[in-house]
C-alpha positions in Angstrom: 108.2 87.9 -16.4 111.9 88.7 -16.1 112.4 90.3 -19.5 114.4 89.4 -22.5 117.2 89.7 -21.8 117.0 89.7 -18.0 118.4 92.7 -16.2 120.6 91.0 -13.7 120.8 94.1 -11.6 117.1 94.7 -11.3 115.4 93.5 -8.1 111.5 93.2 -8.4 111.4 92.1 -4.8 111.9 93.9 -1.5 114.3 91.2 -0.3 118.0 91.5 -1.4 118.3 87.7 -1.5 116.1 87.6 -4.6 119.1 88.8 -6.6 121.5 86.6 -4.7 119.7 83.4 -5.7 118.9 84.3 -9.3 122.5 85.3 -9.9 123.7 81.8 -8.8 122.2 80.7 -12.2 120.4 77.7 -10.8 118.0 78.4 -13.7 120.7 77.3 -16.2 121.3 73.9 -14.7 117.6 73.3 -14.3 116.9 74.2 -18.0 119.8 71.8 -19.0 118.1 69.0 -17.1 114.8 69.6 -18.8 116.5 69.6 -22.2 118.2 66.3 -21.4 114.9 64.8 -20.3 112.7 66.1 -23.1 115.0 66.8 -26.0 113.2 70.1 -26.6 115.8 72.5 -27.9 113.9 75.5 -26.6 115.2 74.8 -23.1 118.8 74.5 -24.3 118.5 77.7 -26.2 117.1 79.5 -23.2 119.9 78.3 -21.0 122.5 79.6 -23.6 120.7 83.0 -23.7 120.8 83.3 -20.0 124.6 82.7 -19.7 125.2 85.0 -22.7 123.2 87.9 -21.2 124.8 87.4 -17.8 128.4 87.5 -19.1 127.6 90.6 -21.2 126.2 92.5 -18.1 128.0 91.3 -15.0 131.3 91.4 -13.2 132.7 88.0 -12.4 132.3 88.4 -8.6 128.8 89.9 -8.7 126.2 88.8 -6.2 123.5 91.4 -5.6 122.7 95.1 -5.0 122.2 96.2 -1.5 121.7 99.8 -0.2 122.5 100.9 -3.7 125.9 99.2 -3.8 127.0 96.2 -5.8 128.1 93.3 -3.5 130.7 90.7 -4.6 130.5 87.2 -3.0 132.8 84.3 -3.5 130.0 81.9 -2.4 127.9 83.0 -5.4 130.9 82.7 -7.7 131.4 79.1 -6.6 127.7 78.2 -6.9 127.3 80.0 -10.3 130.4 78.2 -11.6 129.4 74.7 -10.5 125.8 75.2 -11.8 127.1 76.3 -15.2 129.7 73.5 -15.4 127.0 70.9 -14.7 124.7 72.5 -17.3 127.4 72.8 -20.0 128.4 69.1 -19.5 124.8 68.3 -20.6 124.4 71.0 -23.3 127.8 71.1 -25.0 126.6 68.8 -27.8 123.3 70.5 -28.4 123.3 71.9 -32.0 121.2 75.0 -31.2 123.9 76.6 -29.0 125.6 79.3 -31.0 129.3 80.0 -31.0 128.6 83.1 -28.9 126.9 80.9 -26.3 129.7 78.4 -26.1 132.1 81.3 -25.7 130.0 82.8 -22.9 130.2 79.5 -21.0 133.9 79.4 -21.4 134.3 83.0 -20.4 132.3 82.4 -17.3 134.5 79.3 -16.4 137.8 81.1 -16.8 136.8 84.3 -15.0 135.1 82.6 -12.2 138.0 80.2 -11.7 140.3 83.2 -11.5 138.0 84.8 -9.0 138.0 81.7 -6.8 141.8 81.6 -6.8 141.6 85.0 -5.2 139.2 83.6 -2.5 141.7 80.8 -1.7 144.6 80.9 0.8 147.2 83.2 -0.7 144.7 85.2 -2.7 143.6 88.8 -2.2 140.4 88.1 -0.3 140.9 87.4 3.4 137.3 86.1 4.2 137.4 82.3 4.4 135.5 80.6 1.6 134.8 77.0 0.6 136.2 77.5 -2.9 137.6 74.1 -3.7 134.4 72.5 -5.2 134.4 75.0 -8.0 138.1 74.9 -8.5 138.3 71.1 -8.6 135.4 70.9 -11.0 136.7 73.5 -13.5 140.3 72.1 -13.4 139.2 68.5 -14.0 136.5 69.2 -16.6 138.6 71.6 -18.6 142.2 70.6 -18.5 142.8 72.2 -21.9 142.8 75.7 -20.2 146.4 76.7 -19.6 145.6 77.8 -16.0 144.0 74.5 -15.0 147.0 73.3 -13.0 147.0 76.5 -11.0 143.3 76.1 -10.3 143.9 72.6 -9.1 146.6 73.8 -6.8 144.4 76.5 -5.4 141.6 74.0 -4.9 144.0 71.8 -2.8 144.9 74.8 -0.7 141.2 75.7 -0.2 140.4 72.1 0.7 143.0 71.9 3.5 142.0 75.4 4.7 138.4 74.4 4.9 138.5 70.9 6.4 141.8 71.0 8.4 142.9 74.5 9.3 139.3 75.7 10.1 138.3 72.5 12.1 139.0 72.0 15.8 140.4 68.7 17.1 136.8 67.8 18.2 135.5 68.3 14.7 133.8 71.7 15.0 133.9 73.9 12.0 135.1 77.5 12.5 131.7 78.9 11.6 130.2 77.4 14.7 126.7 76.9 13.1 124.3 74.1 13.3 123.6 74.3 9.6 127.0 75.2 8.3 128.7 72.4 10.2 127.2 70.2 7.4 128.4 72.3 4.5 131.7 70.5 3.9 130.2 67.0 3.8 128.7 66.9 0.4 131.2 69.4 -1.1 134.1 67.2 0.0 132.7 63.9 -1.1 131.6 65.3 -4.5 135.1 66.8 -4.9 136.6 63.4 -4.1 134.5 61.9 -6.9 135.7 64.5 -9.3 139.4 64.0 -8.3 139.1 60.2 -8.7 137.6 60.6 -12.1 140.5 62.8 -13.1 143.1 60.2 -12.2 145.0 62.7 -10.2 148.2 61.3 -8.7 147.4 62.5 -5.1 143.9 61.2 -5.0 144.7 58.4 -2.5 146.2 60.9 0.0 143.4 63.4 -0.5 140.8 60.7 0.0 142.4 59.7 3.3 142.4 63.3 4.4 138.8 63.9 3.5 137.7 60.6 5.1 139.4 61.4 8.4 138.3 65.0 8.7 134.7 64.6 7.4 134.2 61.6 9.7 135.3 63.8 12.7 132.9 66.6 11.6 130.0 64.2 11.2 130.6 62.7 14.7 130.3 66.1 16.4 126.5 66.4 16.1 126.2 62.9 17.7 128.5 63.9 20.6 126.6 67.2 21.2 123.0 66.1 20.6 120.3 66.8 23.1 118.5 64.1 25.1 115.7 64.1 22.5 118.1 63.5 19.7 118.0 67.0 18.3 120.8 69.5 18.0 120.9 73.0 19.4 120.2 76.0 17.1 123.7 77.5 17.2 124.8 80.4 15.1 123.4 80.9 11.6 121.0 78.0 11.7 117.8 79.7 10.4 116.0 79.2 13.7 114.8 75.7 12.7 113.0 73.7 15.3 113.7 70.2 13.8 117.4 69.8 14.0 
């Protein structure tokens, strides 16, 4: 029982990651899917209430509280943004959403896009982040926002930083992690789908770039696999035994 409204700063668990995951707003996209499948407006209304309460309480970069301090994280900003864009694409025609709920979604989109620009090359944050999936999605889905062109430009900078500048000639990602090596695959291919849907002029060149770099990165696990077909647990790989 999380309360009504949820206190997004309260952690009922001993693990800090509880706040990390709930503040990605996966709940919102899941509720939107249930409304789509059932037509029960209660799920749409709950999704709207969650976004409204989040935007009233939280800073755009918020992730979790740890050791009494609020931690900002671009990764959670990206995930929260993409979750809410997917949800709103389903819910935007639902008649039970109030004007305040629509405004809360829009507020989240604009503020989070601005935050991701700061996590892209040339921004104020120096820690590398895969920001382009969120930036491409918000720029393509909401071209009516006056900043959408700048979001697209920042997304292109982030894409090149992520899959070119941070990748070795052999295809190893800068993170040097068994699990994170695979992060750019789905993000890049999904971003390519979004760019193609937008009719962007540079889609052909971007598609060629993504195809070349992601192919190289996907080949690396094959080149470095163990005799049994597995892959070594390198870096932040959760200690899994079945790679």
